C-alpha positions in Angstrom: 13.0 -24.7 -38.7 16.2 -26.1 -39.3 16.7 -29.7 -40.9 18.8 -32.2 -39.5 18.6 -31.4 -35.2 19.0 -34.2 -33.3 17.5 -34.3 -29.4 19.8 -36.7 -27.4 20.4 -37.6 -24.0 23.4 -35.7 -21.9 26.7 -37.8 -21.6 29.6 -36.8 -19.2 31.6 -36.0 -22.3 29.5 -32.9 -23.2 30.0 -31.6 -20.0 32.3 -28.9 -21.7 30.4 -27.9 -24.4 27.3 -27.4 -22.0 28.8 -25.6 -19.5 30.2 -23.2 -22.2 26.7 -23.2 -24.0 25.2 -22.0 -20.3 27.6 -19.5 -19.6 27.0 -18.0 -23.1 23.4 -17.9 -22.8 23.8 -15.7 -19.5 26.0 -13.0 -20.3 23.9 -12.7 -24.0 21.1 -11.7 -21.7 23.7 -9.7 -18.8 22.5 -11.9 -16.3 25.8 -14.3 -15.3 27.3 -13.7 -12.0 30.1 -15.5 -11.0 28.7 -17.3 -8.1 29.1 -21.4 -8.1 26.1 -22.0 -6.0 24.0 -20.7 -9.1 25.1 -23.6 -11.3 26.1 -26.3 -8.9 23.4 -28.5 -11.0 25.9 -28.2 -14.1 28.6 -29.7 -11.8 26.5 -32.5 -11.5 23.9 -33.5 -14.2 24.3 -37.0 -13.8 23.1 -36.9 -10.1 21.2 -34.0 -10.2 18.6 -34.3 -13.3 19.2 -38.3 -14.5 19.2 -40.1 -11.4 16.7 -38.5 -9.9 13.7 -38.9 -12.3 14.7 -36.2 -14.5 16.3 -35.6 -17.9 18.6 -33.7 -19.6 18.7 -33.1 -23.4 20.9 -31.5 -26.1 19.7 -30.2 -29.5 22.9 -31.4 -31.6 23.8 -30.2 -35.7 26.5 -31.5 -37.2 28.2 -32.5 -34.3 27.6 -29.8 -32.0 25.7 -28.9 -29.4 23.3 -26.0 -29.9 21.1 -26.4 -27.3 20.4 -27.5 -23.7 17.5 -27.9 -21.8 16.7 -29.8 -18.5 13.5 -31.4 -16.8 14.1 -31.5 -13.1 11.8 -33.5 -10.5 10.5 -31.0 -7.9 8.1 -33.7 -6.1 6.4 -37.0 -7.2 3.9 -35.0 -9.4 5.6 -31.8 -10.4 8.9 -31.4 -12.4 10.3 -28.2 -13.8 11.9 -26.8 -17.0 15.4 -26.0 -16.5 18.4 -24.5 -18.4 16.8 -23.6 -21.5 19.7 -22.4 -23.8 20.0 -22.2 -27.8 23.0 -20.8 -29.0 22.5 -17.2 -30.4 23.9 -18.0 -33.6 20.9 -20.8 -34.1 17.9 -18.5 -32.3 14.5 -17.8 -34.3 14.8 -21.4 -36.0 12.4 -23.1 -33.6 15.1 -25.3 -32.0 13.9 -24.0 -28.6 10.3 -24.7 -29.4 11.5 -28.5 -30.3 13.4 -28.6 -27.2 10.2 -27.2 -25.2 8.0 -30.2 -26.9 10.9 -33.2 -26.2 11.0 -31.8 -22.5 7.0 -31.5 -22.1 6.6 -35.0 -23.7 9.4 -36.1 -21.8 7.5 -35.3 -18.3 4.1 -36.7 -19.2 5.7 -40.0 -20.2 7.3 -39.8 -16.6 4.2 -39.5 -14.7 4.4 -35.7 -14.3 1.3 -33.4 -13.6 2.6 -30.0 -13.7 
């Protein structure tokens, strides 16, 4: 695992970096379809995730966003993990696992059961 990885909450000024990382991740797997309906949650992260009993985290290394991961409320007991992306240069270094662990811990802290 890489040293000096920080997991922090999304802030509005991170929007462009989040969007670019998301699109790059989709293109890497040949799954990018240019349809604004598929990605509209990323145009309003605060409303979709943060203000709706969810979370949106960034993995940061040397002030560069290298990963994203979100927790989205489904109902009062269930949340889903969404939008996991790690910059291809940083894959295979357990950053995705670090992000997943943080999202699961947060879901438990919020009281989600599944």
